[in-house]
VOTIKE-425889 format. One line per 3 residues: number of its first residue (from 1); their letters; for each residue x, z, y of C-alpha. Coordinates in Angstrom, 3 decimals. Layout:
BEGIN
NUM> a> X/Z/Y ~ ...
This chain:
BEGIN
1> mcn> 14.390/38.445/49.605 ~ 12.750/38.379/53.046 ~ 12.550/34.592/53.017
4> ysq> 10.993/34.592/49.553 ~ 8.418/37.200/50.665 ~ 7.558/35.041/53.673
7> dtq> 7.163/32.000/51.364 ~ 4.804/34.005/49.196 ~ 2.650/34.860/52.213
10> nda> 2.596/31.212/53.246 ~ 1.585/30.133/49.743 ~ -1.239/32.661/49.729
13> kll> -2.454/31.329/53.069 ~ -2.381/27.765/51.765 ~ -4.320/28.835/48.708
16> kes> -7.024/30.417/50.867 ~ -7.257/27.270/52.928 ~ -7.584/25.094/49.813
19> vke> -10.693/26.843/48.448 ~ -14.270/26.939/49.679 ~ -17.084/29.396/49.223
22> keh> -20.080/28.453/47.043 ~ -23.472/29.921/47.762 ~ -24.365/30.469/44.135
25> dsa> -21.167/32.309/43.250 ~ -22.580/35.793/43.600 ~ -25.612/34.756/41.537
28> liq> -23.301/33.446/38.864 ~ -21.527/36.752/38.624 ~ -24.805/38.581/38.197
31> tst> -26.131/36.210/35.572 ~ -25.786/37.066/31.889 ~ -23.176/35.022/30.070
34> fdg> -25.815/33.448/27.848 ~ -28.748/33.330/30.256 ~ -29.719/31.981/33.615
37> pyy> -29.402/28.693/35.410 ~ -25.625/28.881/35.786 ~ -24.569/29.162/32.158
40> wpa> -24.451/25.441/31.421 ~ -22.771/24.455/34.704 ~ -20.160/27.125/34.000
43> mld> -19.751/25.806/30.467 ~ -19.307/22.308/31.879 ~ -16.615/23.658/34.175
46> aaa> -14.836/25.274/31.243 ~ -15.135/22.079/29.183 ~ -13.653/20.054/32.041
49> dil> -10.781/22.544/32.338 ~ -10.062/22.324/28.611 ~ -10.178/18.529/28.642
52> hgy> -7.761/18.652/31.562 ~ -5.389/20.688/29.408 ~ -5.932/18.304/26.494
55> ffw> -4.922/15.261/28.537 ~ -1.791/17.009/29.781 ~ -0.759/17.739/26.207
58> sil> -1.625/14.184/25.180 ~ 0.816/12.861/27.766 ~ 3.497/15.433/26.918
61> tsl> 3.360/14.770/23.172 ~ 3.504/10.999/23.712 ~ 6.759/11.004/25.655
64> gll> 8.982/11.697/22.655 ~ 7.402/8.838/20.733 ~ 8.189/6.359/23.488
67> vwy> 11.737/7.653/23.840 ~ 12.242/7.416/20.067 ~ 11.548/3.680/20.093
70> fpl> 14.854/2.965/21.848 ~ 17.445/4.832/19.712 ~ 15.496/3.554/16.709
73> whm> 16.289/-0.041/17.653 ~ 19.720/0.712/19.083 ~ 20.692/2.665/15.930
76> gis> 22.175/5.336/18.176 ~ 21.925/6.878/21.634 ~ 20.344/4.348/23.991
79> gye> 20.333/6.091/27.381 ~ 16.550/6.219/27.558 ~ 16.731/9.706/26.064
82> ami> 17.354/10.955/29.613 ~ 13.626/10.482/30.285 ~ 12.894/13.777/28.547
85> lct> 14.224/15.458/31.692 ~ 11.087/14.432/33.572 ~ 9.555/17.739/32.423
88> vsp> 12.045/19.603/34.623 ~ 10.111/18.545/37.749 ~ 8.969/22.171/38.460
91> vll> 12.514/22.852/39.646 ~ 11.387/21.160/42.873 ~ 9.110/24.128/43.483
94> gis> 12.181/26.083/44.453 ~ 11.994/24.263/47.802 ~ 9.363/26.090/49.836
97> sir> 8.049/22.993/51.619 ~ 7.573/21.124/48.350 ~ 5.980/24.190/46.786
100> sla> 3.521/24.403/49.670 ~ 2.661/20.720/49.392 ~ 2.265/20.970/45.608
103> iky> -0.227/23.809/46.057 ~ -2.091/22.176/48.926 ~ -2.376/18.772/47.245
106> nrw> -2.496/20.047/43.691 ~ -5.612/18.054/42.861 ~ -4.002/14.750/43.782
109> ihm> -0.829/15.475/41.852 ~ -2.972/16.185/38.794 ~ -4.886/12.963/39.374
112> ssl> -1.654/10.978/39.691 ~ -0.563/12.246/36.275 ~ -3.439/10.294/34.715
115> vgl> -1.406/7.128/35.139 ~ 0.075/8.179/31.787 ~ -3.271/7.362/30.170
118> law> -3.008/3.818/31.600 ~ 0.422/3.250/30.070 ~ -1.062/1.462/27.053
121> lvk> -1.746/-1.471/29.398 ~ 1.999/-1.813/30.087 ~ 3.382/-4.199/27.477
124> dpa> 7.090/-3.836/28.188 ~ 8.335/-0.783/26.210 ~ 10.774/0.368/28.895
127> yrl> 8.188/0.230/31.681 ~ 5.663/1.960/29.450 ~ 8.157/4.789/28.977
130> ftv> 8.806/5.018/32.719 ~ 5.060/5.157/33.404 ~ 4.572/8.077/31.030
133> gfa> 7.689/9.775/32.389 ~ 6.286/9.698/35.913 ~ 2.923/10.987/34.691
136> laa> 4.514/13.869/32.821 ~ 6.710/14.823/35.773 ~ 3.584/14.996/37.925
139> gcl> 1.686/16.976/35.282 ~ 4.415/19.577/34.783 ~ 4.785/19.987/38.548
142> aws> 1.036/20.327/39.107 ~ 0.370/22.834/36.325 ~ 3.340/25.002/37.332
145> aew> 2.269/24.999/40.986 ~ -1.329/25.789/40.050 ~ -0.368/28.748/37.870
148> yae> 1.949/30.035/40.554 ~ -0.743/29.693/43.208 ~ -3.159/31.805/41.157
151> rrn> -0.699/34.611/40.462 ~ -2.653/37.054/42.657 ~ -6.020/36.264/41.052
154> sar> -5.904/37.297/37.407 ~ -9.329/35.918/36.517 ~ -8.499/32.465/37.847
157> lqs> -5.017/32.566/36.349 ~ -6.380/33.490/32.948 ~ -8.899/30.659/33.186
160> ril> -6.120/28.169/33.920 ~ -4.014/29.496/31.059 ~ -6.995/29.232/28.706
163> awt> -7.645/25.674/29.883 ~ -4.064/24.777/29.001 ~ -3.907/26.577/25.657
166> vgf> -7.388/25.644/24.404 ~ -6.583/22.106/25.562 ~ -3.493/22.273/23.361
169> tls> -5.664/23.357/20.424 ~ -8.007/20.458/21.150 ~ -5.079/18.033/21.051
172> sia> -4.197/19.318/17.576 ~ -7.830/18.909/16.518 ~ -7.877/15.352/17.880
175> kfa> -4.831/14.537/15.769 ~ -6.430/16.207/12.745 ~ -9.453/13.945/13.188
178> nht> -7.318/10.812/13.640 ~ -4.785/11.208/10.798 ~ -2.094/12.723/13.098
181> nnp> -2.347/10.129/15.885 ~ -3.749/11.154/19.246 ~ -6.299/8.451/20.162
184> vwp> -5.254/8.370/23.843 ~ -1.508/7.972/23.253 ~ 0.091/4.864/24.799
187> imn> 1.094/3.638/21.319 ~ -2.615/3.290/20.518 ~ -5.023/0.505/21.407
190> aen> -8.428/-0.756/20.351 ~ -6.961/-2.517/17.307 ~ -5.192/0.487/15.793
193> ggw> -7.741/3.209/16.471 ~ -7.119/4.045/20.118 ~ -9.777/5.432/22.455
196> nkt> -7.795/4.696/25.588 ~ -10.623/3.521/27.866 ~ -12.957/6.333/26.839
199> gll> -10.133/8.834/27.247 ~ -9.307/7.595/30.737 ~ -12.918/7.902/31.918
202> lai> -13.192/11.408/30.472 ~ -9.890/12.366/32.052 ~ -10.922/11.215/35.519
205> fav> -14.146/13.217/35.285 ~ -12.466/16.285/33.762 ~ -9.532/16.482/36.167
208> wrs> -11.701/15.808/39.226 ~ -14.132/18.575/38.259 ~ -11.428/20.949/37.033
211> trp> -9.441/20.751/40.272 ~ -12.291/20.843/42.760 ~ -12.182/23.675/45.338
214> vsv> -13.716/26.936/44.111 ~ -14.421/30.295/45.633 ~ -12.069/33.224/45.372
217> sgg> -13.063/36.814/45.887 ~ -10.307/39.221/46.727 ~ -7.281/39.415/44.502
220> dyv> -5.074/41.729/42.499 ~ -3.471/44.723/44.116 ~ 0.289/44.633/43.741
223> spn> 2.236/47.694/44.711 ~ 5.105/47.057/47.129 ~ 7.301/48.927/44.644
226> akk> 6.139/46.915/41.625 ~ 8.964/46.053/39.287 ~ 9.546/42.600/37.921
229> gsg> 11.528/41.529/34.929 ~ 14.145/38.830/35.039 ~ 12.926/35.400/36.160
232> lma> 15.706/33.837/34.090 ~ 14.495/35.590/30.939 ~ 10.916/34.658/31.762
235> glg> 12.065/31.030/31.836 ~ 13.784/31.456/28.472 ~ 10.543/32.858/27.096
238> lag> 8.588/29.841/28.320 ~ 11.169/27.544/26.718 ~ 10.693/29.228/23.348
241> lff> 6.924/29.185/23.775 ~ 6.720/25.514/24.772 ~ 9.061/24.463/21.977
244> gmh> 7.345/26.584/19.327 ~ 3.923/25.233/20.256 ~ 5.081/21.627/20.423
247> sll> 7.347/21.506/17.365 ~ 5.219/23.531/14.929 ~ 1.611/23.558/16.156
250> sds> 0.954/20.258/17.940 ~ -0.023/18.818/14.558 ~ -1.910/20.853/11.996
253> stm> 0.035/19.383/9.077 ~ 3.572/20.092/10.307 ~ 3.986/23.550/8.752
256> ilw> 2.111/22.409/5.643 ~ 4.723/19.705/5.121 ~ 7.491/22.231/5.711
259> vwe> 6.398/24.049/2.558 ~ 5.400/20.987/0.475 ~ 7.299/20.790/-2.823
262> gfp> 5.494/18.019/-4.711 ~ 3.226/17.891/-7.761 ~ 1.634/19.747/-9.367
265> vrg> 0.273/21.141/-6.111 ~ 1.490/24.697/-5.553 ~ 0.660/25.181/-1.891
268> plf> -1.553/23.998/0.962 ~ -2.660/20.397/1.595 ~ -3.049/18.759/4.992
271> vph> -6.763/18.469/4.181 ~ -8.446/20.944/4.148 ~ -5.751/23.436/5.103
274> gav> -5.000/21.760/8.418 ~ -8.255/23.364/9.557 ~ -6.867/26.758/8.516
277> til> -3.801/26.197/10.701 ~ -6.049/25.417/13.667 ~ -8.145/28.497/12.925
280> ams> -4.992/30.645/12.962 ~ -3.968/29.129/16.304 ~ -7.392/29.878/17.763
283> agl> -7.423/33.406/16.355 ~ -4.056/34.039/17.939 ~ -5.276/32.829/21.292
286> flg> -8.349/35.049/21.058 ~ -6.180/38.053/20.236 ~ -3.874/37.225/23.128
289> ial> -6.844/37.521/25.485 ~ -8.530/40.473/23.766 ~ -5.363/42.513/23.102
292> pgf> -2.782/41.369/25.646 ~ -0.879/44.619/25.504 ~ -0.388/44.392/21.757
295> lis> 0.668/40.730/21.735 ~ 3.294/41.415/24.415 ~ 4.863/44.171/22.356
298> wta> 7.859/44.419/20.070 ~ 5.544/45.207/17.158 ~ 3.784/41.861/17.511
301> ygl> 7.149/40.181/18.061 ~ 8.398/41.670/14.803 ~ 5.380/40.300/12.953
304> gav> 5.991/36.879/14.468 ~ 9.643/37.042/13.420 ~ 8.598/37.867/9.849
307> gaa> 6.309/34.834/9.876 ~ 9.130/32.634/11.165 ~ 11.466/33.885/8.426
310> llt> 8.910/33.281/5.670 ~ 8.188/29.761/6.919 ~ 11.879/28.938/7.121
313> lyp> 12.978/30.413/3.812 ~ 10.096/29.981/1.373 ~ 8.067/27.008/0.077
316> dwt> 4.435/26.775/-1.045 ~ 1.905/29.495/-0.207 ~ 4.435/32.166/0.775
319> gyy> 5.967/29.928/3.400 ~ 2.555/28.800/4.620 ~ 1.276/32.361/5.025
322> ggl> 4.358/32.999/7.142 ~ 3.531/29.891/9.155 ~ -0.003/31.131/9.797
325> lla> 1.350/34.477/10.989 ~ 3.753/32.650/13.293 ~ 0.930/30.419/14.606
328> iyi> -1.157/33.482/15.445 ~ 1.775/35.053/17.239 ~ 2.889/32.004/19.249
331> mgv> -0.613/31.305/20.543 ~ -1.276/35.004/21.100 ~ 1.846/35.595/23.158
334> apg> 1.275/32.517/25.359 ~ -1.066/34.136/27.943 ~ 1.251/37.097/28.424
337> lit> 4.406/35.006/28.814 ~ 2.816/32.656/31.328 ~ 1.267/35.556/33.269
340> sav> 4.704/37.106/33.519 ~ 6.444/33.866/34.478 ~ 4.169/33.115/37.447
343> qhn> 5.365/36.279/39.203 ~ 8.795/34.698/39.648 ~ 10.129/31.771/41.613
346> pal> 8.567/28.807/39.727 ~ 11.768/26.787/39.934 ~ 13.483/29.486/37.914
349> sfg> 10.732/30.284/35.432 ~ 9.102/26.882/34.881 ~ 11.873/24.507/35.946
352> fgf> 14.549/26.341/33.984 ~ 12.102/26.941/31.128 ~ 11.378/23.245/30.717
355> fiy> 15.118/22.493/30.884 ~ 15.874/24.851/27.993 ~ 12.843/23.426/26.159
358> nim> 14.554/20.024/26.380 ~ 17.756/21.497/24.990 ~ 15.738/22.828/22.055
361> llf> 14.112/19.425/21.604 ~ 17.535/17.817/21.253 ~ 18.724/20.664/19.027
364> hvw> 15.952/20.123/16.499 ~ 16.684/16.374/16.431 ~ 20.455/16.879/16.176
367> vva> 20.074/18.808/12.907 ~ 18.874/15.610/11.182 ~ 20.477/12.927/13.381
370> yaf> 23.920/14.531/13.139 ~ 25.507/11.321/11.818 ~ 24.569/9.399/14.978
373> vpg> 25.056/11.837/17.864 ~ 28.022/13.592/19.506 ~ 28.610/17.048/18.113
376> gpl> 26.039/16.462/15.397 ~ 28.112/17.802/12.470 ~ 28.279/21.210/14.178
379> vre> 24.533/21.729/13.716 ~ 24.031/19.677/10.570 ~ 20.971/20.849/8.599
382> rtd> 20.632/24.056/10.640 ~ 16.883/24.270/11.055 ~ 17.323/28.005/10.477
385> wvm> 19.387/28.154/13.670 ~ 16.636/26.292/15.526 ~ 14.031/28.794/14.350
388> ltt> 16.254/31.770/15.153 ~ 16.935/30.439/18.644 ~ 13.225/29.845/19.233
391> mll> 12.401/33.441/18.376 ~ 15.274/34.780/20.489 ~ 14.007/32.787/23.466
394> iga> 10.504/34.162/23.027 ~ 12.009/37.629/22.696 ~ 13.712/37.201/26.066
397> gvf> 10.343/36.350/27.574 ~ 8.737/39.402/25.975 ~ 11.480/41.624/27.374
400> sal> 10.792/40.336/30.887 ~ 7.008/40.457/30.475 ~ 7.019/44.083/29.356
403> itn> 8.379/44.986/32.769 ~ 6.476/42.490/34.905 ~ 3.000/42.655/33.387
406> tsh> 2.814/46.434/33.322 ~ 3.826/46.632/36.985 ~ 1.230/44.177/38.250
409> qqk> -2.283/45.539/38.140 ~ -4.772/42.937/36.979 ~ -8.272/44.113/37.707
412> sts> -9.996/40.758/37.886 ~ -9.845/40.023/34.179 ~ -11.732/43.209/33.383
415> spr> -14.380/42.589/36.055 ~ -17.769/41.112/35.124 ~ -16.746/37.810/36.602
418> grk> -13.441/37.774/34.750 ~ -15.113/38.565/31.436 ~ -17.724/35.864/31.952
421> qta> -15.164/33.238/32.879 ~ -13.175/34.051/29.773 ~ -16.299/34.004/27.613
424> yyl> -17.064/30.390/28.496 ~ -13.685/29.239/27.180 ~ -14.036/31.324/24.048
427> hil> -17.493/29.866/23.378 ~ -15.949/26.398/23.434 ~ -13.054/27.588/21.284
430> lal> -15.581/28.784/18.702 ~ -17.402/25.453/18.843 ~ -14.083/23.707/18.242
433> qll> -13.658/25.687/15.013 ~ -16.990/24.333/13.792 ~ -15.855/20.842/14.747
436> tgs> -12.584/21.336/12.870 ~ -14.418/22.485/9.740 ~ -16.627/19.420/9.922
439> iay> -13.588/17.157/10.225 ~ -11.983/18.799/7.186 ~ -15.191/18.279/5.208
442> lrf> -15.470/14.627/6.207 ~ -11.800/13.950/5.455 ~ -11.785/15.650/2.069
445> ptn> -10.727/12.980/-0.474 ~ -13.570/11.435/-2.487 ~ -11.719/8.378/-3.824
448> nye> -11.928/7.140/-7.404 ~ -8.253/6.041/-7.292 ~ -8.811/2.918/-9.425
451> syh> -5.939/0.462/-9.791 ~ -6.475/-3.155/-8.772 ~ -6.162/-4.703/-12.257
454> kdd> -6.918/-1.991/-14.783 ~ -8.272/-4.458/-17.353 ~ -4.851/-6.152/-17.435
457> kli> -3.045/-2.780/-17.521 ~ -1.033/-4.043/-14.597 ~ 1.035/-1.868/-12.271
460> tag> 2.086/-3.539/-9.012 ~ 4.860/-1.587/-7.302 ~ 6.406/-2.144/-3.882
463> iwt> 9.103/-0.768/-1.634 ~ 8.905/-0.848/2.160 ~ 11.044/0.660/4.909
466> ihf> 8.411/1.315/7.564 ~ 10.544/2.179/10.618 ~ 8.659/5.401/11.303
469> sld> 5.334/3.560/11.797 ~ 6.336/2.324/15.244 ~ 6.284/-1.453/15.329
472> ndm> 8.517/-3.940/17.127 ~ 6.397/-3.725/20.285 ~ 5.957/0.076/20.371
475> wss> 2.507/0.246/18.747 ~ 1.398/2.519/15.936 ~ 1.353/0.401/12.771
478> err> -0.526/2.402/10.104 ~ -3.610/0.194/10.031 ~ -1.680/-3.051/9.662
481> maa> 0.446/-1.422/6.991 ~ -2.695/-0.417/5.103 ~ -4.035/-3.962/5.355
484> aik> -0.796/-5.444/3.971 ~ -0.627/-2.933/1.098 ~ -4.280/-3.561/0.220
487> ele> -3.950/-7.356/0.356 ~ -0.812/-7.253/-1.803 ~ -2.795/-5.087/-4.256
490> ldv> -0.042/-2.496/-4.547 ~ -0.851/0.252/-7.050 ~ 2.343/2.142/-6.280
493> vgl> 4.404/1.928/-3.105 ~ 7.516/3.730/-1.972 ~ 7.862/4.237/1.777
496> les> 11.195/4.914/3.443 ~ 11.956/6.113/6.995 ~ 8.592/7.847/6.814
499> dnq> 9.223/11.393/8.121 ~ 7.724/11.597/11.618 ~ 7.234/15.367/11.798
502> rii> 9.423/16.025/14.817 ~ 8.691/16.141/18.537 ~ 10.628/12.946/19.165
505> mgn> 8.430/11.131/16.607 ~ 5.116/12.584/17.709 ~ 4.710/15.059/14.827
508> rdt> 2.855/12.422/12.790 ~ 2.290/11.697/9.111 ~ 1.668/8.049/8.287
511> tqy> 0.857/8.780/4.666 ~ -2.369/10.604/5.527 ~ -4.110/7.512/6.857
514> lae> -2.686/5.275/4.133 ~ -3.683/7.621/1.302 ~ -7.239/8.079/2.572
517> dlg> -7.824/4.456/3.549 ~ -6.355/2.989/0.365 ~ -7.602/5.620/-2.064
520> myv> -4.183/6.757/-3.307 ~ -2.444/9.966/-4.277 ~ 0.449/10.824/-1.992
523> dyg> 3.688/12.723/-2.242 ~ 5.119/13.095/1.248 ~ 8.586/13.717/-0.183
526> pgp> 11.174/16.147/1.220 ~ 9.627/17.904/4.211 ~ 10.794/17.819/7.833
529> nkh> 12.851/20.970/7.289 ~ 14.915/19.139/4.636 ~ 16.704/17.054/7.301
532> twg> 16.130/13.516/5.992 ~ 14.543/10.412/7.498 ~ 11.875/10.533/4.831
535> aal> 10.824/9.066/1.491 ~ 7.184/9.026/0.389 ~ 5.220/7.833/-2.633
538> lsk> 1.660/6.479/-2.719 ~ 0.031/5.882/-6.087 ~ -3.308/4.737/-7.480
541> fpi> -2.338/6.587/-10.646 ~ -2.351/10.398/-10.985 ~ 0.981/12.039/-10.132
544> lns> 1.535/14.484/-12.973 ~ 4.795/15.876/-11.686 ~ 7.209/15.160/-8.869
547> thh> 10.608/16.498/-7.911 ~ 12.319/16.058/-4.545 ~ 16.047/15.425/-4.528
550> llp> 18.611/15.642/-1.743 ~ 21.487/13.563/-3.064 ~ 25.164/14.354/-2.361
553> spv> 25.995/13.447/1.249 ~ 29.213/15.240/2.228 ~ 29.772/13.113/5.348
556> gel> 26.748/11.091/6.415 ~ 22.985/11.424/6.602 ~ 21.128/13.110/3.748
559> apa> 19.774/10.766/1.082 ~ 16.236/11.695/-0.046 ~ 14.690/10.798/-3.381
562> iea> 11.422/11.421/-5.197 ~ 11.258/11.496/-8.982 ~ 7.605/11.302/-10.038
565> tld> 5.870/11.004/-13.391 ~ 2.661/8.966/-13.230 ~ -0.180/8.687/-15.722
568> vyg> -0.500/4.899/-15.959 ~ -3.337/3.918/-18.311 ~ -2.499/6.869/-20.525
571> tqi> 1.262/6.180/-20.547 ~ 3.669/8.355/-18.603 ~ 5.963/6.320/-16.370
574> dvf> 8.629/7.672/-14.044 ~ 8.897/6.223/-10.549 ~ 11.922/6.909/-8.347
577> vfh> 11.815/6.368/-4.573 ~ 15.250/6.540/-2.967 ~ 17.065/5.856/0.317
580> sgq> 20.858/5.846/0.035 ~ 23.347/6.741/2.746 ~ 24.870/4.543/5.428
583> eed> 27.264/1.670/4.927 ~ 29.865/3.623/6.921 ~ 29.990/6.391/4.290
586> ped> 31.186/4.778/1.034 ~ 32.028/8.071/-0.671 ~ 28.521/9.383/-0.005
589> rrl> 27.019/6.252/-1.516 ~ 29.282/6.458/-4.566 ~ 28.288/10.054/-5.264
592> qse> 24.634/9.222/-4.708 ~ 24.774/6.283/-7.131 ~ 26.227/8.511/-9.845
595> yla> 23.638/11.242/-9.237 ~ 20.697/8.860/-9.388 ~ 22.068/6.878/-12.317
598> kam> 22.305/10.095/-14.324 ~ 18.708/11.043/-13.467 ~ 17.397/7.604/-14.452
601> ret> 19.415/7.498/-17.660 ~ 18.197/10.901/-18.778 ~ 14.489/10.215/-18.470
604> prp> 12.994/9.307/-21.884 ~ 10.074/7.489/-20.248 ~ 9.763/3.974/-18.845
607> ail> 11.015/3.983/-15.274 ~ 10.857/2.003/-12.034 ~ 13.211/2.466/-9.088
610> lsy> 11.953/1.563/-5.600 ~ 15.000/1.840/-3.414 ~ 17.192/1.112/-0.407
613> lvi> 20.737/0.822/-1.775 ~ 22.967/-0.837/0.900 ~ 24.963/-2.963/-1.537
616> kpg> 25.441/-6.602/-2.504 ~ 24.216/-7.655/-5.963 ~ 26.927/-7.392/-8.588
619> egn> 29.376/-5.497/-6.374 ~ 30.519/-1.881/-6.175 ~ 27.853/0.751/-6.730
622> ynt> 25.399/-1.911/-7.876 ~ 27.049/-1.654/-11.282 ~ 26.322/2.069/-11.353
625> yvg> 22.651/1.625/-10.520 ~ 22.307/-1.331/-12.911 ~ 23.700/-1.274/-16.431
628> eks> 24.734/1.229/-19.065 ~ 25.345/4.108/-16.647 ~ 21.715/4.175/-15.609
631> gmh> 19.939/2.220/-18.337 ~ 18.183/0.265/-15.567 ~ 17.780/-3.477/-15.084
634> die> 17.548/-5.483/-11.869 ~ 14.139/-7.071/-11.403 ~ 15.892/-10.372/-10.535
637> psd> 19.678/-10.449/-11.027 ~ 20.019/-13.954/-9.553 ~ 18.557/-12.926/-6.186
640> wdr> 21.853/-12.763/-4.282 ~ 20.293/-12.453/-0.800 ~ 19.768/-8.694/-0.886
643> wce> 21.468/-5.781/0.795 ~ 18.942/-3.028/1.414 ~ 15.892/-3.006/-0.842
646> yil> 16.029/-3.235/-4.647 ~ 13.567/-2.778/-7.497 ~ 15.008/-1.729/-10.870
649> ykd> 13.223/-0.958/-14.144 ~ 13.606/-0.013/-17.794 ~ 11.442/0.117/-20.931
652> ikr> 8.510/-1.672/-19.301 ~ 7.527/-5.342/-19.275 ~ 8.265/-7.096/-15.968
655> vgy> 5.958/-10.035/-15.217 ~ 6.463/-10.844/-11.529 ~ 8.602/-10.435/-8.418
658> arv> 8.020/-11.369/-4.775 ~ 9.537/-10.830/-1.352 ~ 7.170/-10.656/1.592
661> srg> 8.211/-10.947/5.237 ~ 7.843/-7.947/7.503 ~ 5.709/-9.412/10.278
664> tit> 6.058/-7.332/13.465 ~ 5.478/-3.987/11.741 ~ 9.068/-3.099/10.985
667> dte> 12.561/-4.574/10.582 ~ 12.474/-4.745/6.777 ~ 10.589/-6.867/4.272
670> iqv> 8.314/-5.728/1.443 ~ 9.576/-6.213/-2.105 ~ 7.015/-6.220/-4.904
673> gkf> 7.278/-6.113/-8.688 ~ 4.541/-6.506/-11.278 ~ 4.752/-4.738/-14.636
676> vvg> 2.467/-4.506/-17.670 ~ 1.916/-1.326/-19.658 ~ 1.411/-1.433/-23.422
679> epa> 3.448/-4.573/-24.151 ~ 7.058/-4.664/-25.429 ~ 9.673/-4.555/-22.691
682> sys> 11.571/-7.786/-22.185 ~ 14.724/-8.265/-20.146 ~ 14.808/-12.041/-20.402
685> ner> 15.109/-13.709/-17.005 ~ 13.262/-16.811/-18.163 ~ 10.840/-17.786/-15.425
688> ise> 7.462/-19.440/-15.953 ~ 5.066/-21.239/-13.612 ~ 2.063/-19.516/-12.079
691> eqv> -0.275/-21.678/-14.162 ~ 1.091/-19.963/-17.278 ~ 0.248/-16.506/-15.904
694> ppg> -3.177/-14.944/-16.559 ~ -5.162/-14.753/-13.256 ~ -5.171/-10.949/-13.268
697> rrf> -1.354/-10.857/-13.248 ~ -0.827/-13.265/-10.353 ~ 0.219/-12.440/-6.820
700> pal> -2.384/-13.015/-4.088 ~ -2.491/-16.576/-2.757 ~ -3.143/-15.167/0.721
703> frg> 0.580/-14.857/1.407 ~ 1.511/-18.442/0.576 ~ 2.440/-20.863/3.343
706> egv> 2.065/-19.247/6.756 ~ 0.590/-16.117/5.163 ~ -1.396/-13.609/7.200
709> rgh> -0.403/-11.609/10.344 ~ 3.226/-12.647/9.913 ~ 3.418/-11.598/6.248
712> ryh> 4.256/-14.403/3.832 ~ 6.264/-15.029/0.706 ~ 9.774/-15.774/1.930
715> vfd> 13.310/-16.298/0.583 ~ 11.874/-18.171/-2.441 ~ 8.684/-19.056/-0.507
718> epw> 6.635/-18.104/-3.569 ~ 6.391/-15.360/-6.205 ~ 8.461/-15.607/-9.372
721> yya> 6.970/-14.930/-12.799 ~ 8.617/-14.064/-16.114 ~ 7.888/-14.709/-19.763
């Protein structure tokens, strides 16, 4: 205890040495918040602080994406997952000499973390991951040391907490504006919508200004007999806070997709209601500053727990209202939990907190990846356990904070200077709400949703396994996907491996950009709380009704399916999008084939199946999907070189079939079928030449020969047409 007290005195001395007096400081305190010559400089300071927080969160949220690339290609644990432990760097602050150096040279540690914004220049995926890992380790160390250093100056501490939390809100807004991608992530570049160079320049300015020496005046009085809660429980609270913010609030559409149940729409949409999520986050943060005593209370905790339960248990509006309540609570409790944690040894509170945060990160991946990871079946599909654990962790932090925060007098935040400093951040937070509303307005769909060949009553349908929108070289692939879909003139497309709404995948939603860019309706499919790898449907035709299915999977990964009824030129047509289980689980796949065959047989409408079946043509479950059991026909029975993707149909005229190579976007080709509405169905496999096909029913010539961007007609080297 004596040694720790001595360390505290040394840290305080270092902090005094690291700051300088400014002549205008006293004038600034006397100046009205809205008036005088120092308002705009102070606002610029606050903006720089918030941008500093934004760039930290940009680096933190990118790490999981880079890690995910490796198990994705290894089809299992790769070893690179260990890089998530870079966030545990604050444990080094338990060594007094390192803690002193981290406080003294805090500015340079922050500056070194900006190497993460240069990672997009590193072409090798492994080295890019290592670059971001180093940057994040530096960032976590620097922020923890900075908070700890300001523990005796409540006004400064609150400013740093606001910089971090408003910066987090800004990162969510940036993703809202960029269809769930952060424009400074290392998976972005100039070709796919990245703002990497601009971001780097802003970051250098923001971090340099944010970390420059400033004046301090006095500090908080702390009674020698002041009680402190448990540092261990404070760390648990930070773990729950960090995980709750990252997993649920780092993207404004995450909770919306948790409660999405398909068409007709019965709940919120990612536009415009993503702006409502951000508003709730901001309101919570405001309340956390205005009513800190209430937010760090068991009453507020109970309200947050109710919100968590509603989000977990209910779909549509009820679940979303619970999510909003939870968003308000998580952001509102953040200042109090961090304020409590800084009063303890930072290695225990922040180092241990980030370690448990990593455990939670793995936990919420294990519930869906159970078929590929050790111990996975024990937590299979237990998102409810993840949510319960998150709230228990936050509760531990509240328990500690109730003791610590009430025992440490904090006069600075109620002083004129403290109020003014806080006001600058809140002014910017208000401005960000106006920006968010403008983004929602600009993103609101205004498409006419016209099909490509309406005069021919043609429906062109495709199936594509998109590998979570992370291409072969670790770049975001949405824009190239949109170009391929547009050039193939797909009216309907099923996307598989499309659910990216987890920390490890960046909390993204590929379908938002595709739907808005291509002018298509979208059904995201089973949400991230349904524990699948995703199945989505994009359609130029109105989706009258859609049902999400989780097919029988007693052993392996869950098999998602969408059953949607489309209004195609006045005719109702059912489209099924389906991803079956793994090859290693034959009983799962048998049960799934029987389930889906029954659903397809029972529909009285024409139907198209866009699927990933994991079978050879003519063998095993193929005869359940195709034939009397399902009523469905294979689009080309003689195409023996298939294993994964299949297109089946019934009661609709098939006129064309093509297979298009994947390029570098994913590991799976695109299969495309053309059908005509209003003509008698024909199941004859008689092929005809392209010259016999009306121009409006032909496949684009662009993909012949070498094709475009690596996409070309392959296997047959040309489309096939049918009489």
